[in-house]
C-alpha positions as CSV (number, residue, x, y, z in Angstrom):
1,X,3.7,14.5,9.6
2,X,5.5,15.7,12.7
3,X,9.3,16.0,12.6
4,X,9.7,14.0,15.8
5,X,7.7,11.1,14.5
6,X,9.4,11.2,11.1
7,X,12.8,11.2,12.8
8,X,11.8,8.2,15.0
9,X,10.6,6.3,12.0
10,X,13.7,7.1,9.9
11,X,16.0,5.9,12.7
12,X,14.1,2.7,13.2
13,X,14.0,1.6,9.6
14,X,17.6,2.7,9.0
15,X,18.7,0.6,12.0
16,X,16.7,-2.5,11.1
17,X,16.5,-2.8,7.3
18,X,19.7,-3.9,5.7
19,X,20.9,-6.2,2.9
20,X,20.7,-9.3,5.0
21,X,17.1,-8.6,6.1
22,X,16.1,-7.9,2.5
23,X,17.9,-11.0,1.2
24,X,16.3,-13.2,3.8
25,X,12.9,-11.8,3.2
26,X,13.2,-12.6,-0.5
27,X,14.0,-16.2,0.5
28,X,10.7,-16.4,2.5
29,X,12.0,-15.6,6.0
30,X,9.8,-13.2,7.9
31,X,11.8,-10.4,9.5
32,X,10.7,-10.9,13.1
33,X,13.2,-8.5,14.6
34,X,12.1,-5.6,12.3
35,X,8.5,-6.5,12.8
36,X,8.9,-6.5,16.6
37,X,10.6,-3.1,16.6
38,X,7.8,-1.6,14.4
39,X,5.1,-3.1,16.6
40,X,6.7,-1.9,19.8
41,X,7.0,1.6,18.3
42,X,3.2,1.6,17.8
43,X,3.5,2.1,14.1
44,X,1.1,-0.8,13.3
45,X,-1.6,1.1,15.2
46,X,-1.0,4.5,13.6
47,X,-4.3,4.5,11.7
48,X,-6.4,3.5,14.6
49,X,-8.4,5.9,16.8
50,X,-7.2,6.1,20.4
51,X,-10.3,4.2,21.6
52,X,-9.3,1.3,19.4
53,X,-5.6,1.2,20.6
54,X,-4.1,4.0,18.5
55,X,-1.8,6.6,19.9
56,X,-3.5,9.7,18.5
57,X,-1.6,9.9,15.2
58,X,-3.2,11.7,12.3
59,X,-3.9,10.0,9.0
60,X,-1.0,12.1,7.6
61,X,1.3,10.7,10.3
62,X,0.3,7.1,9.4
63,X,0.8,7.5,5.7
64,X,4.1,9.4,6.5
65,X,5.3,6.3,8.3
66,X,4.4,4.2,5.3
67,X,6.3,6.5,3.0
68,X,9.4,6.2,5.2
69,X,9.1,2.4,5.4
70,X,8.7,2.2,1.6
71,X,11.8,4.4,1.1
72,X,13.8,1.7,2.9
73,X,11.9,-1.1,1.0
74,X,11.0,-2.6,4.4
75,X,9.8,-6.1,3.7
76,X,7.0,-6.2,6.2
77,X,3.1,-6.0,6.0
78,X,2.9,-2.6,7.7
79,X,0.5,-1.1,5.2
80,X,-1.8,-4.1,5.3
81,X,-1.8,-4.3,9.1
82,X,-2.6,-0.6,9.4
83,X,-5.4,-0.9,6.9
84,X,-6.8,-4.2,8.2
85,X,-7.0,-2.7,11.7
86,X,-8.5,0.5,10.4
87,X,-11.3,-1.4,8.7
88,X,-12.0,-3.5,11.8
89,X,-12.2,-0.3,13.9
90,X,-14.7,1.2,11.5
91,X,-16.8,-2.0,12.0
92,X,-16.4,-1.9,15.8
93,X,-14.8,-5.4,15.7
94,X,-11.9,-6.5,17.9
95,X,-8.4,-5.9,16.6
96,X,-6.1,-8.8,17.2
97,X,-2.4,-8.4,17.7
98,X,0.0,-9.6,15.0
99,X,0.0,-9.3,11.3
100,X,-3.2,-8.4,9.6
101,X,-4.2,-8.3,6.0
102,X,-7.4,-7.9,4.0
103,X,-9.5,-9.7,1.4
104,X,-10.6,-9.7,-1.3
105,X,-8.2,-7.3,-3.1
106,X,-9.3,-8.1,-6.7
107,X,-12.6,-7.2,-8.2
108,X,-13.3,-10.6,-9.6
109,X,-12.9,-12.4,-6.2
110,X,-16.0,-12.8,-4.1
111,X,-16.3,-14.2,-0.6
112,X,-19.8,-15.2,0.3
113,X,-21.3,-15.1,3.8
114,X,-24.5,-17.2,4.1
115,X,-26.8,-17.9,7.0
116,X,-27.9,-21.5,7.1
117,X,-30.1,-22.8,9.9
118,X,-29.1,-19.8,12.1
119,X,-25.4,-20.4,11.5
120,X,-23.2,-18.2,9.4
121,X,-20.7,-19.7,6.9
122,X,-18.1,-17.9,4.9
123,X,-16.8,-19.5,1.7
124,X,-14.8,-18.7,-1.4
125,X,-11.4,-18.2,-2.8
126,X,-9.4,-15.0,-3.1
127,X,-6.1,-14.4,-4.9
128,X,-3.1,-12.1,-4.5
129,X,-3.8,-11.6,-0.8
130,X,-0.8,-9.8,0.8
131,X,1.1,-11.7,3.5
132,X,-1.7,-14.2,4.1
133,X,0.8,-16.9,5.1
134,X,2.0,-14.7,8.0
135,X,-1.4,-13.2,9.1
136,X,-2.8,-13.7,12.5
137,X,-6.1,-12.6,11.0
138,X,-7.7,-11.3,7.8
139,X,-10.2,-8.5,7.6
140,X,-12.7,-9.8,5.1
141,X,-15.3,-7.8,3.3
142,X,-17.9,-10.5,2.5
143,X,-21.0,-10.4,0.4
144,X,-24.2,-11.2,2.3
145,X,-27.9,-11.1,1.4
146,X,-28.4,-8.0,3.5
147,X,-25.3,-6.2,2.2
148,X,-21.6,-6.2,2.7
149,X,-20.3,-7.4,6.1
150,X,-16.8,-7.3,7.7
151,X,-15.6,-10.6,9.1
152,X,-12.6,-11.1,11.4
153,X,-11.2,-14.3,10.0
154,X,-8.5,-15.7,12.2
155,X,-5.6,-17.9,11.2
156,X,-6.6,-21.5,11.0
157,X,-9.9,-20.8,9.4
158,X,-8.4,-20.5,5.9
159,X,-5.9,-22.4,3.8
160,X,-3.0,-20.7,2.0
161,X,-1.3,-21.3,-1.3
162,X,1.9,-19.4,-1.5
163,X,2.8,-16.9,-4.3
164,X,4.8,-13.7,-4.6
165,X,4.8,-10.4,-6.5
166,X,7.8,-9.1,-8.5
167,X,9.4,-7.8,-5.3
168,X,9.0,-11.3,-3.8
169,X,6.5,-10.0,-1.2
170,X,3.9,-12.7,-0.4
171,X,0.8,-12.5,-2.5
172,X,-1.1,-15.7,-1.6
173,X,-4.3,-17.4,-2.6
174,X,-6.7,-18.2,0.3
175,X,-9.5,-20.8,0.4
176,X,-12.2,-20.4,2.9
177,X,-15.0,-22.6,4.1
178,X,-15.6,-21.8,7.7
179,X,-18.3,-21.3,10.2
180,X,-18.3,-17.7,11.6
181,X,-19.3,-16.6,15.0
182,X,-21.7,-13.7,15.1
183,X,-19.3,-11.8,17.4
184,X,-16.6,-11.9,14.6
185,X,-18.7,-10.0,12.0
186,X,-20.5,-6.8,11.6
187,X,-22.3,-4.9,8.9
188,X,-20.1,-2.6,6.9
189,X,-20.6,1.1,7.5
190,X,-23.3,2.6,5.3
191,X,-22.0,3.2,1.8
192,X,-18.9,1.1,2.3
193,X,-18.5,-1.7,-0.2
194,X,-16.0,-3.3,-2.5
195,X,-15.3,0.0,-4.3
196,X,-14.5,1.7,-1.1
197,X,-12.2,-1.2,0.0
198,X,-10.4,-0.9,-3.3
199,X,-10.1,2.9,-2.9
200,X,-8.6,2.5,0.6
201,X,-6.1,0.1,-0.6
202,X,-5.2,2.3,-3.5
203,X,-4.7,5.3,-1.2
204,X,-2.3,3.2,0.9
205,X,-0.3,2.0,-2.1
206,X,-0.1,5.6,-3.4
207,X,1.7,6.6,-0.2
208,X,4.1,3.7,-0.5
209,X,4.9,4.5,-4.1
210,X,5.7,8.1,-3.1
211,X,8.2,6.9,-0.5
212,X,10.0,4.4,-2.8
213,X,10.1,6.8,-5.7
214,X,11.5,9.6,-3.5
215,X,14.3,7.3,-2.4
216,X,15.0,6.2,-6.0
217,X,15.5,9.8,-6.9
218,X,17.8,10.4,-4.0
219,X,19.9,7.4,-4.9
220,X,20.1,8.5,-8.6
221,X,21.3,12.0,-7.7
222,X,23.9,10.6,-5.4
223,X,25.1,8.1,-8.0
224,X,25.2,10.8,-10.7
225,X,27.3,13.0,-8.5
226,X,29.9,10.3,-7.6
227,X,30.2,8.1,-10.7
228,X,32.9,9.4,-13.0
229,X,33.1,8.7,-16.7
230,X,35.3,10.3,-19.3
231,X,36.9,12.4,-16.5
232,X,33.9,14.0,-14.9
233,X,30.8,13.0,-12.9
234,X,28.1,11.6,-15.1
235,X,25.7,14.1,-13.6
236,X,27.5,16.7,-15.8
237,X,26.2,15.1,-19.0
238,X,23.1,16.6,-20.5
239,X,21.4,13.3,-21.1
240,X,21.8,12.3,-17.4
241,X,20.6,15.7,-16.3
242,X,17.5,15.2,-18.4
243,X,16.8,11.8,-16.8
244,X,17.2,13.3,-13.4
245,X,14.9,16.2,-14.1
246,X,12.2,13.9,-15.4
247,X,12.7,11.6,-12.4
248,X,12.4,14.5,-10.0
249,X,9.2,15.6,-11.8
250,X,7.6,12.2,-11.3
251,X,8.8,11.9,-7.7
252,X,7.3,15.3,-6.9
253,X,4.0,14.3,-8.5
254,X,3.9,11.1,-6.6
255,X,4.3,13.0,-3.3
256,X,1.5,15.3,-4.3
257,X,-0.6,12.3,-5.2
258,X,0.1,10.7,-1.8
259,X,-1.0,13.9,-0.1
260,X,-4.3,13.8,-2.0
261,X,-4.7,10.1,-1.2
262,X,-4.2,10.9,2.5
263,X,-6.9,13.5,2.4
264,X,-9.2,11.0,0.8
265,X,-8.4,8.3,3.3
266,X,-9.2,10.6,6.2
267,X,-12.5,11.6,4.6
268,X,-15.1,9.6,2.7
269,X,-12.7,8.2,0.1
270,X,-14.1,10.4,-2.8
271,X,-13.6,8.1,-5.9
272,X,-12.4,11.0,-8.2
273,X,-9.6,12.0,-5.8
274,X,-8.4,8.5,-5.1
275,X,-8.5,7.7,-8.8
276,X,-6.4,10.7,-9.8
277,X,-3.9,10.0,-7.0
278,X,-3.4,6.3,-7.6
279,X,-3.3,6.8,-11.4
280,X,-0.7,9.5,-11.3
281,X,1.4,7.6,-8.7
282,X,1.2,4.5,-10.8
283,X,2.2,6.4,-14.0
284,X,5.2,7.8,-12.1
285,X,6.2,4.4,-10.9
286,X,6.2,3.1,-14.4
287,X,8.3,5.8,-15.9
288,X,10.5,6.9,-13.1
289,X,11.7,3.5,-12.1
290,X,13.0,3.0,-15.7
291,X,14.7,6.4,-15.5
292,X,16.5,5.5,-12.3
293,X,17.9,2.4,-13.9
294,X,19.0,4.5,-16.9
295,X,21.0,6.7,-14.6
296,X,22.6,3.8,-12.8
297,X,23.2,1.4,-15.7
298,X,24.0,-2.2,-14.8
299,X,24.8,-1.6,-11.2
300,X,21.1,-0.8,-10.5
301,X,20.2,-4.4,-11.1
302,X,22.9,-6.0,-9.0
303,X,21.8,-7.9,-5.8
304,X,24.1,-5.8,-3.6
305,X,22.7,-2.5,-4.6
306,X,19.6,-0.9,-3.1
307,X,17.8,0.4,-6.2
308,X,16.2,-2.8,-7.5
309,X,14.5,-3.4,-4.1
310,X,12.7,-0.1,-4.6
311,X,11.9,-0.4,-8.3
312,X,10.6,-3.9,-8.1
313,X,8.2,-2.7,-5.4
314,X,7.2,0.2,-7.6
315,X,6.4,-2.0,-10.5
316,X,4.4,-4.3,-8.2
317,X,2.5,-1.6,-6.2
318,X,1.5,0.3,-9.3
319,X,-0.8,-2.6,-10.4
320,X,-2.2,-3.5,-6.9
321,X,-5.7,-2.1,-6.1
322,X,-6.0,-0.9,-9.7
323,X,-3.5,0.2,-12.2
324,X,-3.4,3.6,-13.9
325,X,-5.5,2.5,-16.8
326,X,-8.4,1.5,-14.5
327,X,-8.2,4.7,-12.4
328,X,-7.6,7.0,-15.3
329,X,-10.7,5.4,-16.8
330,X,-12.7,6.4,-13.8
331,X,-11.4,10.0,-14.0
332,X,-12.3,10.2,-17.6
333,X,-15.8,9.0,-17.0
334,X,-16.3,11.4,-14.2
335,X,-15.1,14.4,-16.3
336,X,-17.3,13.3,-19.2
337,X,-20.3,13.0,-16.9
338,X,-19.7,16.4,-15.3
339,X,-19.5,18.2,-18.6
340,X,-17.7,21.5,-19.3
341,X,-20.0,23.4,-16.9
342,X,-19.9,20.9,-14.1
343,X,-16.2,19.9,-13.8
344,X,-15.2,22.6,-11.4
345,X,-18.2,21.8,-9.2
346,X,-17.4,18.1,-9.2
347,X,-13.8,18.8,-8.2
348,X,-14.7,21.1,-5.4
349,X,-17.4,18.8,-4.2
350,X,-14.9,15.9,-4.0
351,X,-12.5,18.1,-2.1
């Protein structure tokens, strides 16, 4: 990620994300001022090619913006809007302005697209859809008789039942029974189906985990250096030093995982690489969030302190688009299938 873009993103989120914004967002108030600033900066279009309205950013630039946003616990659907637009661009469908999200996000949810009398109809329910209540449109990967199709589903064509994740980010249920214009749908690119949609979502969440975990480490080090107990900073105690060392290990691993996920996202989303990245980031989120709270003690859970906004997102994001058990299972099956003589070839082929 370029230094200039990183500095711009850091300044924007530092200026617009504060305790009042976070508190209001958790009460269900959409942060319009923050969203307007992010949109005007062009960050929502960072994954788009220039011909689709992007500004020429690389995939690493886009995921770098997501990491910075996550490090501030920015309560906005930036990742979902980036990914929703990216999917529409791949299908050569129009990209509307405003909040975008995608569906379905869970393997058990199916949205069916059926042609009846020359008219297309999309129907079904999908759960845990990020920010559906605020979306101007949803990028739907629908099941059709001739293969998966992308559908641009605009607000008003679906009903929403509100729900939230642990971080109180919207994770809604949508119900659809709508006629779809042929101009609002397109066949998915060859080889792109539910598994690839899940992998793309996992890659995005991996970048977000890396950003939040890096900030949790920074906060923990700062606190250990300034909190005095028994006449000296708690960072001088061996137990706290051990916690910080382990936290730093997981933060570094999550950053490496995010780099791997970024490479996968800009390529063909090789399942083995996405699986290894999301699983390792999810494992780090599970362990390191607890370590950060061990360092901070009770203050880490207080409403006024920043840490819990990060750790609740870490605990939520680790399970979205597949948890570490699911993805490590895929890694294990791939290693077993490759055998001792084929593992290196499988890894280099994925790269």
